[in-house]
C-alpha positions in Angstrom: -112.3 176.4 -81.9 -112.6 177.9 -78.3 -111.4 174.6 -76.5 -108.5 174.7 -79.0 -107.4 178.1 -77.9 -107.8 177.1 -74.4 -105.8 174.2 -74.7 -102.9 175.9 -76.4 -102.7 179.0 -74.1 -101.4 177.4 -71.1 -98.8 175.3 -73.1 -97.6 178.8 -74.7 -97.6 180.3 -71.0 -95.7 177.6 -69.6 -93.2 177.7 -72.7 -92.5 181.5 -72.0 -92.3 180.9 -68.2 -89.6 178.2 -68.9 -87.7 180.8 -71.3 -87.9 183.6 -68.6 -86.7 181.3 -66.1 -83.7 180.1 -68.4 -82.8 183.7 -69.4 -82.8 184.7 -65.5 -80.6 181.7 -64.5 -78.1 182.6 -67.3 -77.9 186.3 -66.3 -77.4 185.0 -62.5 -74.5 182.9 -63.9 -73.0 186.0 -65.3 -73.7 188.2 -62.6 -72.0 186.0 -59.6 -71.9 188.1 -56.3 -68.0 187.8 -56.2 -67.8 189.6 -59.5 -70.3 192.2 -58.7 -68.6 193.2 -55.4 -65.6 193.4 -57.3 -66.7 195.8 -59.9 -68.4 197.8 -57.4 -65.1 198.2 -55.5 -63.3 199.1 -58.6 -66.2 201.4 -59.9 -66.2 203.3 -56.6 -62.5 203.5 -56.3 -61.8 205.1 -59.7 -63.2 208.5 -59.5 -62.0 209.0 -56.1 -58.5 207.9 -56.8 -58.5 210.5 -60.0 -59.4 213.1 -58.1 -57.1 212.5 -55.3 -53.9 212.1 -57.6 -54.8 215.8 -58.9 -54.5 217.1 -55.4 -50.7 215.8 -54.9 -47.6 217.5 -55.9 -45.4 214.8 -54.4 -45.2 212.5 -51.4 -47.7 214.3 -48.7 -47.3 217.7 -50.4 -50.3 219.1 -51.5 -50.4 221.2 -54.8 -51.2 225.0 -54.7 -54.5 224.3 -56.5 -55.9 221.8 -54.1 -55.6 224.6 -51.2 -56.9 227.1 -53.3 -60.0 225.2 -54.2 -60.6 224.5 -50.4 -59.8 228.2 -49.6 -61.6 230.0 -52.4 -63.8 227.8 -54.4 -65.3 225.1 -52.3 -68.1 226.0 -49.8 -70.3 224.0 -47.7 -74.1 224.6 -48.6 -75.8 224.3 -45.3 -78.8 226.4 -44.1 -77.9 229.9 -43.9 -74.7 229.2 -45.9 -72.7 228.7 -48.0 -70.0 228.7 -46.0 -66.0 228.5 -46.3 -64.3 225.1 -45.3 -62.8 225.8 -41.8 -58.7 225.3 -41.8 -58.9 224.9 -45.7 -55.4 223.4 -45.9 -56.1 220.8 -43.4 -59.1 219.7 -45.0 -57.6 219.7 -48.5 -54.9 217.5 -47.0 -57.3 215.1 -45.4 -59.5 215.0 -48.5 -56.2 214.2 -50.7 -55.5 211.4 -48.2 -58.7 209.8 -48.3 -59.2 210.0 -51.9 -55.9 208.2 -52.2 -55.9 205.8 -49.6 -59.7 204.6 -49.1 -59.5 203.5 -53.1 -56.2 201.6 -53.0 -58.1 199.7 -49.8 -61.3 198.9 -51.8 -58.8 197.6 -54.7 -57.0 195.4 -52.5 -60.2 194.4 -50.4 -58.5 195.4 -47.1 -60.8 197.0 -44.4 -63.0 197.2 -47.3 -66.3 198.1 -45.3 -64.4 200.8 -43.5 -62.9 201.9 -46.7 -66.4 202.1 -48.1 -67.9 204.1 -45.2 -65.0 206.5 -45.4 -65.9 207.1 -49.2 -69.5 207.3 -48.2 -68.9 210.1 -45.7 -66.8 211.9 -48.3 -69.6 211.6 -50.7 -71.7 213.4 -48.3 -69.5 216.2 -47.7 -68.9 216.5 -51.4 -72.7 216.6 -51.8 -72.8 219.4 -49.5 -70.2 221.2 -51.4 -71.4 220.5 -55.0 -75.3 220.1 -54.3 -76.2 220.0 -58.2 -73.9 216.8 -58.4 -76.4 214.5 -56.5 -77.0 212.2 -59.7 -73.3 211.2 -59.6 -73.3 211.4 -56.1 -76.1 209.1 -55.1 -74.5 206.5 -57.5 -71.4 206.7 -55.2 -73.4 206.6 -52.2 -75.4 203.5 -53.6 -72.0 201.7 -54.3 -70.5 202.6 -50.8 -73.7 201.3 -48.9 -73.5 198.0 -51.1 -69.8 197.4 -50.2 -70.3 198.1 -46.9 -73.4 195.9 -46.6 -72.4 192.8 -48.4 -68.6 193.1 -48.1 -65.6 192.9 -50.5 -66.4 189.5 -52.0 -64.2 186.4 -52.4 -61.6 188.3 -54.5 -60.2 190.5 -51.5 -57.5 190.3 -48.9 -60.3 190.6 -46.1 -61.9 187.4 -47.4 -58.6 185.6 -47.5 -58.0 186.6 -43.7 -61.7 185.5 -42.9 -61.1 182.1 -44.5 -57.8 181.8 -42.6 -59.5 182.5 -39.4 -62.2 180.3 -40.0 -59.9 177.6 -40.8 -57.8 177.7 -37.6 
């Protein structure tokens, strides 16, 4: 009986390994790098786009709320602080521009790595402003770093440009 158990265990183990390998290959077929890169770009773009759209009253016209937030509400939590933002109207304007421009570039996949780094820097500043928001901010930082490291993927203008350069 002991010899029978020993002879069936390796086959059960081998079957389990084959099943795990098959399941892993199925997951890998779904989670293609190009799809992962596209989803990362969209996922990072959405919260910044939404925030950016709330800051504008018209073309290049910030609304009063955006300026008030940077003047009265938002502060940088640095050692010895918190400190008010210097030049709050300018910071609000630059923030609004970045929150609208970088997501558009990400969605298009144009200058993607630079847009991701821009949003990473904005995330760092947001973290200094809202330190308790780190669980969300770290996910934004991780997405931005992933995009910066591995690029936009096949479904992007950057990829189209790169393939044309390689082809010529």
